[in-house]
C-alpha positions in Angstrom: 0.9 0.1 1.0 3.2 2.2 3.1 4.9 0.2 5.8 5.9 3.2 7.9 3.4 5.9 8.8 4.7 9.2 7.3 7.0 7.6 4.7 8.4 10.1 2.2 7.3 8.1 -0.8 3.7 8.4 0.4 4.0 12.2 0.5 5.4 12.2 -3.0 2.7 9.9 -4.3 0.0 12.1 -2.8 1.5 15.2 -4.3 2.1 13.8 -7.8 -1.2 11.9 -8.1 0.3 9.9 -11.0 3.2 7.5 -11.4 4.8 4.9 -13.6 4.7 1.2 -12.8 7.5 -0.8 -14.5 8.2 -4.5 -14.8 11.0 -5.6 -17.0 10.8 -3.6 -20.2 7.2 -2.7 -19.8 6.0 0.5 -18.2 2.6 2.1 -17.8 1.4 5.3 -16.4 -1.1 5.1 -13.5 -3.3 7.4 -11.5 -2.4 7.0 -7.8 -5.6 6.9 -5.7 -5.3 6.7 -1.9 -7.9 4.5 -0.2 -9.7 5.8 2.9 -9.6 3.7 6.1 -12.8 1.8 5.3 -11.7 1.0 1.7 -8.2 -0.1 2.9 -9.5 -2.6 5.5 -10.1 -5.5 3.1 -6.8 -4.9 1.4 -4.9 -4.9 4.7 -6.8 -8.0 5.9 -5.7 -9.9 2.8 -2.1 -8.7 3.1 -0.8 -11.6 5.3 -2.0 -14.2 2.9 -1.1 -12.3 -0.3 2.3 -11.0 0.8 3.5 -13.2 3.7 7.0 -11.8 3.4 5.6 -8.4 4.1 4.3 -9.5 7.5 7.9 -9.8 8.7 8.6 -6.2 7.6 5.5 -5.0 9.6 6.7 -7.0 12.6 10.3 -5.6 12.4 8.8 -2.1 12.0 6.9 -2.6 15.3 3.5 -2.1 13.6 2.2 -5.6 14.4 3.3 -8.4 16.8 1.7 -11.5 15.3 0.8 -10.4 11.8 -2.7 -11.9 11.9 -5.3 -10.6 9.3 -7.1 -8.8 12.1 -4.0 -7.1 13.4 -2.9 -5.9 10.0 -6.5 -4.8 9.2 -6.3 -2.7 12.4 -3.6 -0.6 10.7 -6.3 1.0 8.5 -6.1 4.8 8.9 -2.5 4.6 10.2 -0.7 3.5 7.1 -1.4 4.6 3.5 -2.9 2.1 1.0 -3.1 3.1 -2.7 -4.9 1.9 -5.8 -3.3 2.3 -9.2 -5.7 3.1 -12.0 -4.3 2.7 -15.6 -4.0 5.9 -17.6 -4.9 5.2 -21.2 -2.1 5.8 -23.7 -2.8 8.5 -26.2 
């Protein structure tokens, strides 16, 4: 999820269409799929419960005032939300 509308990394992800997710010593290639506004609504609605520290970021960025699920869901179509699909290793 892009916290700022128009963030540079969002443009890069859209252009590349693929990326690498890494954690520790493990990495995997993924296809980057942007969700449309309707698809992103349930993800954004769950965000306050799943990533409570992220709500503070949204508040400081001026995107939400209270950070309720409804308020974050209302960002659908304003901020990018991506799904990462694994790319099978050859």
